[in-house]
N, C-alpha and C positions, 0 to 999 in steps of 0.2 A: 328494460327487457321484458317482453310479454311471455307468459308461460306457454309451453307447448300445448297445442290443442289436444284435449282428452275427450274422446267420444263418450256418448251417454252409456254405452255398454261397459266401457272401462270404468267410468265413475260408479256405476252400480256394482261392479265387481269389487272395486276398492272399498265401498261402503260395507259390502258383505264381509270382506276380509278384516275390516276394522272392528267388527263385533267381538266382544270379549266372551266368547262361548267357552264353557268349561273344558271341552275336549280338545280345544285348539292349543297348540304350542307356539304359534307364531301369529302376530297381529300386524296389520297395516297401520302405519302412523301418519304418513303424509308424503308429499312430493315437492320438489323444488322447481325453479323456473327452467332448468335444463332437462327436465323429464326424469330425473333420478327418483327412485322410491325408497322410503325408509321404513324399516321393520323392527319389531321387538320380538325376542324369542327367548326360550329357556333351553338349557342343554338337556339332551335326552338322558344323559348319565351325569348327575351332579357329583360334586366332590364327596369323598367318603365321609360319613358322619353328618351329612346335610340332606335334609328332605327336599324333594322337588319344589315344594311351596316356599321354602326358605332361600332357595338359590337366587342369585341376582339376575335381573333381566339383562340380556345382551342386546346390543343395538347394532344394526348393520345397514349398509346402503346397497341397493341394486341399481345398476345403470342399464340403459337399453343395450341390446345385443349389437346394434349397428354402430355403437360408439366405441372407438378404439380406447384401449386402457390408458394410453398416454393423454387422451383428450378428456378424460373424466375430470370435472371440476366440481368441488363441493364448496358451498358458500360458508363463510365463517359462522353464520348462525347455526347451520346444521352441524358444523364441526363441534360447536359447543354442546349440542344435543348428543352427538355420538360419543363424546368423552364424558358424559354425565355431568357437565358443567352447568347446564340448565335442565330443569325438570320437564317443562312443557315444550313441545316442538314449535318452531316458528310458523306463523300463518303466512299466507300468500301476500297479504298487505304489508306485513313486516319485511318480507323478503324484497318486495318491490321498493319499499322505502330505503332499504339498505343499499340497493343498486343505485338509486338516485343519489344517496349520500356519497358513495364511492365516486360517481361521475363528477359530483360537485367538488370533491376534494382534489381530483385530478385537474379540474379546470382552475381552481385556485392555486394549485402548485405551479401550473404552467404560467399563470399571470405573475406569480412571485419570481419565477426564473427570468421572465422577460424584463421585469423591473430591475432585477439585479444586474442583468447584462447591459441595460441601458445606462447604468450609473458609470461615471468615469472612474477608471482604476487609478489607484495611487501610484503604481509602478510606472504608468505611462508618462507622468510628469517629472520623474526623477532624472536629474542630469548627472553625468559622471563627475564625481567629486575630485577636486584637485588635491593631491597629497600635501600635507602640512609642511613637509621638508622642502618641496618646491616653492611654496609661498615664502618660507623663512629664508631660504638660501638660493635665490635665483641665479647668482653669479656662478656658484659651484655647479649648478645644474647645466648651465651653458658650457662650462669647461668640460663636463663629462660628455656632452654631445659633440665636442670638438669645435665649438663656436667661440673664438677668442676675439677680443677687441683689438683694434689697430695698435693701441698703446702697448698692450701686452706682447704683441708680435714684435715690436721694435725693441723692447727691453729684454726679451728672452735671451738673445746671444750674449749680452753683457752680463746678465745674471748668471748664465752658465759658466762664463769665464771666471767670474768672481768666486763662484761656488767651487770650481776646480782648484783655484789657488788656495782657498781655505782648507780644502781636503788635503792637498799636498803639504802644506805647512804644518799641519797638526802631527804630533807624535802619536804613535800607536801605544795606548795605555797598557796593552796586554804584552808588549814586547819584554818588559822587565819581569813580568810574572812567569814567563815561560821557562821551564828548566833547561839549562845549558848542558846537554849530555850528548855523547857521540851518536846516539840513536836518533836525535832530532834532525841531523844533517845527512845521515847515511841514506844512500840510494842504491838499489840493487843494480848490478851490471848484467849485460847480455850473456847468454850461455856460450861458452867456448869449448869445443870438443878437445882441443889440444891440451888445455889445462886439466881436463878430466883424465887424459892418458898419463900425464906427468904425475898426477896424484896417485894413480894405481901403481906405478913403478916404485914409488917411495914406500 
């Protein structure tokens, strides 16, 4: 990205503003590739108990009036200077090199993403696993689905009859343990209004 063209009059004016004259309270520091200018100044009224010469220099950025506030972009190098992380402001050569570095990082990241997308995914080759129960007991699985062999279909009526005879011939083991009381065999009768009238007369 090439810096915005600055005319000779503006350059001379910036050089004049950059001079550290004793009566000045604000000095020009530099500009970036977007046309923003950066300044240093001291507060007109320093903190109580602090002389103007001992107060800390403040740093600020001024952007062109034609630029909308949401479109103002400050490079990381100037961010470091504004936050007093670096002492000296970045030069135009350093700012241009940082832009080239960012573009190179974006290009390398795009190539890495393309290589990652080209690799076969592990999930694409995964086949649905067969449950272990179906492998161990295939006959029971077929019965659950209603698929019976011809031999089982022929033997099923005989097996049912034999099972029924065994059930009928067995004695109930709980019959002897049940208490023999009148309440065990008592059943309530239907309501009869005539019986209720006879009970009232008595």
